[in-house]
C-alpha positions as CSV (number, residue, x, y, z in Angstrom):
1,M,0.0,0.0,0.0
2,E,2.7,2.5,1.0
3,S,4.5,2.2,-2.3
4,T,1.5,3.6,-4.1
5,V,1.3,6.7,-2.0
6,N,2.9,9.7,-3.7
7,I,4.9,11.7,-1.2
8,I,6.1,15.1,-2.5
9,A,8.5,17.3,-0.5
10,I,7.8,21.0,-1.2
11,I,10.6,23.5,-0.3
12,Q,9.5,27.1,-0.1
13,A,12.4,29.4,-1.0
14,R,12.9,32.9,-2.5
15,I,15.6,35.4,-3.0
16,G,13.9,38.2,-1.0
17,S,14.5,38.1,2.7
18,T,14.5,41.3,4.8
19,R,16.9,40.1,7.5
20,L,19.4,38.3,5.3
21,P,18.9,39.1,1.6
22,N,19.7,36.4,-0.9
23,K,20.3,33.9,1.9
24,V,19.3,30.7,0.1
25,M,22.0,31.5,-2.6
26,K,24.8,32.3,-0.1
27,R,27.8,30.0,-0.3
28,I,28.7,27.6,2.5
29,G,32.0,26.0,1.3
30,D,31.5,24.7,-2.2
31,Y,27.7,24.8,-2.1
32,S,24.9,27.3,-2.0
33,M,22.7,27.0,1.1
34,I,19.7,25.8,-0.9
35,E,21.9,23.2,-2.6
36,L,23.0,21.8,0.7
37,L,19.4,21.5,1.8
38,L,18.4,19.7,-1.4
39,R,21.4,17.4,-1.5
40,R,20.8,16.4,2.1
41,L,17.0,15.9,1.6
42,K,17.6,13.8,-1.5
43,K,18.9,11.1,0.9
44,S,15.3,10.5,2.1
45,K,14.1,7.0,1.3
46,K,10.4,7.9,1.7
47,I,10.1,11.0,-0.5
48,N,9.2,10.4,-4.2
49,K,10.0,13.9,-5.5
50,I,11.4,17.2,-4.2
51,V,10.0,20.4,-5.7
52,V,11.1,23.9,-4.9
53,A,8.2,26.4,-4.9
54,T,9.3,30.0,-5.4
55,P,7.5,33.3,-6.2
56,S,7.0,34.1,-9.9
57,N,8.8,37.4,-10.0
58,T,12.0,38.3,-11.8
59,N,13.9,38.7,-8.5
60,N,14.0,34.9,-8.2
61,N,15.3,34.2,-11.7
62,L,18.8,33.5,-10.4
63,L,17.4,31.0,-7.8
64,I,15.1,29.3,-10.4
65,G,18.0,28.8,-12.8
66,H,20.2,27.5,-10.0
67,I,17.6,24.9,-8.9
68,K,17.1,23.7,-12.4
69,E,20.9,23.4,-13.0
70,L,21.1,21.2,-9.9
71,G,18.5,18.9,-11.5
72,F,15.5,19.6,-9.2
73,D,12.0,20.7,-10.2
74,C,11.2,24.4,-9.5
75,E,7.6,25.7,-9.7
76,L,6.5,29.3,-9.6
77,G,3.6,30.7,-7.7
78,S,2.2,33.5,-5.6
79,E,4.6,35.7,-3.6
80,D,2.4,36.1,-0.6
81,D,-0.2,33.3,-0.9
82,V,2.2,30.5,-0.1
83,L,-0.7,28.2,0.6
84,D,-1.8,28.5,-3.0
85,R,1.8,28.0,-4.1
86,Y,1.7,24.7,-2.3
87,L,-1.7,23.7,-3.6
88,Q,-0.7,24.2,-7.2
89,V,2.5,22.1,-6.8
90,G,0.5,19.4,-5.0
91,K,-2.0,19.3,-7.9
92,K,0.6,19.3,-10.6
93,Y,2.6,16.4,-9.1
94,Q,-0.5,14.5,-7.9
95,A,0.6,14.4,-4.3
96,D,-1.1,12.2,-1.8
97,I,1.1,13.4,1.1
98,I,3.1,16.6,1.3
99,V,6.3,17.2,3.3
100,R,6.8,20.9,4.0
101,I,10.4,22.2,4.5
102,T,11.5,25.9,4.4
103,G,14.5,27.1,2.5
104,D,16.3,28.4,5.6
105,C,16.9,24.9,7.0
106,P,20.1,23.6,5.4
107,L,20.6,21.2,8.3
108,V,17.4,19.3,7.5
109,D,18.0,15.6,8.4
110,P,16.6,13.1,5.9
111,T,16.6,10.3,8.5
112,L,14.5,12.4,10.8
113,V,12.2,13.3,7.9
114,D,11.7,9.6,7.1
115,Q,11.0,8.9,10.8
116,I,8.3,11.6,10.8
117,I,6.8,10.3,7.5
118,D,6.7,6.8,9.1
119,E,5.0,8.1,12.2
120,F,2.5,10.0,10.0
121,N,1.7,6.8,8.1
122,S,1.2,4.8,11.3
123,K,-1.0,7.4,13.1
124,N,-3.9,7.7,10.7
125,C,-3.9,11.5,11.0
126,D,-4.2,14.5,8.7
127,Y,-1.2,16.4,9.9
128,L,2.0,15.5,11.9
129,S,5.0,17.6,12.6
130,N,7.8,18.1,15.1
131,T,6.7,21.8,15.6
132,L,3.4,21.7,17.4
133,Q,5.3,21.3,20.7
134,P,8.9,21.9,19.6
135,T,11.5,19.6,21.1
136,F,14.0,19.5,18.2
137,P,16.5,22.3,17.4
138,D,15.0,25.1,15.4
139,G,16.0,24.4,11.9
140,L,15.0,20.7,11.8
141,D,11.3,21.6,11.3
142,V,9.3,19.0,9.3
143,E,5.6,19.1,8.6
144,V,3.7,16.2,6.9
145,F,0.1,16.4,5.9
146,T,-2.4,15.0,3.4
147,F,-3.1,16.8,0.1
148,D,-6.8,16.6,1.0
149,S,-6.1,18.7,4.2
150,L,-4.3,21.2,2.1
151,K,-7.2,21.5,-0.3
152,K,-9.6,22.1,2.6
153,A,-7.3,24.7,4.1
154,H,-7.1,26.4,0.7
155,I,-10.9,26.8,0.6
156,K,-11.5,27.7,4.2
157,G,-8.4,29.5,5.3
158,K,-9.1,33.2,4.6
159,Q,-6.7,35.1,7.0
160,L,-3.5,36.5,5.5
161,F,-1.5,34.6,8.2
162,E,-3.1,31.3,7.1
163,R,-2.3,32.0,3.4
164,E,1.3,33.2,4.1
165,H,2.3,30.3,6.4
166,V,0.5,27.4,4.7
167,T,-0.4,25.2,7.7
168,P,-2.0,27.5,10.5
169,F,-5.5,26.6,9.4
170,I,-4.8,22.9,9.4
171,K,-3.1,23.2,12.9
172,N,-5.6,25.5,14.6
173,S,-9.1,24.9,13.1
174,N,-9.9,21.8,15.1
175,I,-11.3,20.1,12.0
176,F,-8.2,18.0,11.3
177,K,-6.6,15.2,13.2
178,T,-3.1,16.5,14.2
179,K,-0.2,14.8,16.0
180,N,3.2,16.0,17.3
181,F,6.5,14.1,16.8
182,Q,8.5,14.6,20.0
183,N,12.1,14.0,21.0
184,K,12.8,12.5,24.4
185,Q,14.9,15.5,25.4
186,D,13.9,19.1,24.7
187,Y,16.4,20.8,22.5
188,S,14.1,23.5,21.2
189,Q,16.2,26.2,22.6
190,L,19.0,25.5,20.1
191,R,18.9,27.5,16.9
192,W,20.1,25.9,13.7
193,T,18.0,27.8,11.2
194,V,19.2,30.8,9.1
195,D,17.3,34.0,9.6
196,D,20.2,36.5,10.0
197,I,23.9,36.8,9.5
198,E,24.7,35.4,13.0
199,D,22.7,32.2,12.1
200,F,24.4,32.0,8.8
201,Q,27.9,32.2,10.4
202,T,27.0,29.5,12.9
203,V,25.6,27.1,10.3
204,S,28.7,27.8,8.1
205,K,31.0,26.8,10.9
206,I,29.0,23.6,11.4
207,F,29.4,22.6,7.8
208,E,33.1,23.7,7.8
209,Y,33.7,21.4,10.8
210,F,32.3,18.3,9.0
211,T,33.7,19.2,5.5
212,P,33.9,17.5,3.0
213,D,31.1,15.4,4.4
214,I,27.7,17.2,4.0
215,H,25.6,14.3,5.0
216,F,26.2,14.2,8.8
217,N,23.1,13.8,10.9
218,W,21.5,16.0,13.5
219,K,22.7,14.0,16.4
220,E,26.3,14.5,15.2
221,V,25.6,18.2,15.2
222,L,24.2,17.9,18.7
223,D,27.4,16.1,19.9
224,L,29.4,18.9,18.3
225,Y,27.3,21.4,20.2
226,K,28.1,19.6,23.5
227,N,31.8,19.2,22.7
228,K,32.6,22.5,21.0
229,P,29.9,25.0,22.1
230,E,32.1,27.9,20.9
231,I,31.2,27.0,17.3
232,F,27.6,27.9,18.1
233,T,28.2,31.3,19.6
């Protein structure tokens, strides 16, 4: 049964970012940040296809070209209505299940992603993530939900916040069955995402430490944090 389910990972990414412009194209060693994310996520054994969803304006032409050069699909959609952007990608690729990742998470861990997909499949729910009650470091965020849930949210979610952030209606409306994926220990105070220059410098130092390996897992990063905390400051 599982092999017939079409699982599409949709990465939302754009050039425009107020705090750190052009961040997804910034270089970390030999790679752009978005390339590191895509290369790492490609190691997932559960995802059938990875698609980058970006706004359809000329500012993103460099990113669009870069994604295509890397051999990944890139779809264009609304700048502000990211919920619609996701819906259109889900329709085009005939998704049954969608995995949502944001472009500022280059430390995404494909093994963790697969664990969350497995948990989603075993729980008979509409939505499962590790963000409802965060226990993982910020930057390992994974949301998994049915395409049917996305379609309902697209029809019923009217608020700007619900359109801009894709899943608030699914999480908050109480009409969907939602579950949280929890770690035994709470590491939610750790910050491994990239919003500003300080975040970027920290993530760059993490990749630099492991170079040339780009496929280290999140627990290795956690060990690094415990053994060399100065890298994270």
